[in-house]
C-alpha positions in Angstrom: -64.8 158.4 -21.7 -65.0 155.4 -23.8 -67.5 155.2 -26.7 -69.3 152.3 -24.9 -69.8 154.6 -21.8 -70.6 157.4 -23.9 -73.3 155.5 -26.0 -75.0 154.1 -22.7 -75.0 157.7 -21.2 -76.6 159.1 -24.9 -79.3 156.0 -24.9 -80.2 156.7 -21.4 -81.0 160.5 -22.6 -78.4 162.1 -20.3 -77.0 165.3 -21.0 -73.6 164.8 -23.4 -72.5 168.0 -24.4 -70.2 168.8 -21.7 -68.4 165.4 -22.7 -67.9 166.8 -26.2 -64.8 168.7 -27.3 -66.8 171.4 -29.6 -63.9 173.4 -30.3 -63.3 172.0 -33.5 -67.0 171.3 -34.7 -68.1 172.2 -38.2 -71.4 171.7 -40.0 -71.0 169.9 -42.8 -71.7 171.7 -46.2 -71.2 175.0 -44.9 -68.3 176.2 -46.1 -68.5 179.3 -48.3 -66.9 179.6 -51.6 -67.2 182.9 -53.4 -68.6 182.8 -57.2 -68.8 186.1 -59.2 -71.7 186.6 -61.4 -72.7 189.4 -64.0 -76.5 190.3 -64.5 -77.9 192.8 -66.6 -78.6 195.9 -65.1 -82.2 195.5 -65.2 -82.0 192.4 -62.9 -79.8 193.9 -60.7 -82.6 196.7 -60.0 -85.3 194.1 -59.6 -83.0 192.4 -57.3 -82.5 195.2 -55.2 -86.2 196.6 -55.2 -87.4 193.0 -53.7 -84.7 193.2 -51.5 -85.6 196.6 -50.3 -89.6 195.6 -50.4 -88.6 192.1 -48.0 -85.9 194.0 -45.9 -83.3 191.7 -46.8 -79.8 192.1 -49.0 -79.5 191.7 -52.5 -77.0 188.7 -51.6 -79.5 187.1 -49.5 -82.3 187.0 -51.7 -80.2 185.6 -54.5 -79.2 182.6 -51.9 -82.4 182.2 -50.8 -84.0 182.1 -54.6 -81.4 179.6 -55.9 -81.7 177.4 -52.9 -85.1 177.4 -53.4 -84.8 176.3 -56.8 -82.0 173.7 -56.0 -84.5 172.3 -53.3 -87.2 171.8 -55.9 -84.9 170.1 -58.5 -83.4 168.0 -55.9 -87.2 166.8 -54.7 -87.8 166.2 -58.4 -85.4 163.6 -58.5 
């Protein structure tokens, strides 16, 4: 399909997903990179308590809290 025909179909509100090759689609900035961080024992214990309380993993709570802080920083700039 030519780009002009695709754009016309999209602009008309028609379904276009079937016209796309999603096999190689990627979401930008979603790649993972492993990092190692050393925390004091008291901090790990506190993280684990809060993670249990929320019903999530330690890794999840760390990711959420860091993401929240980074979003806050970004919104202040």
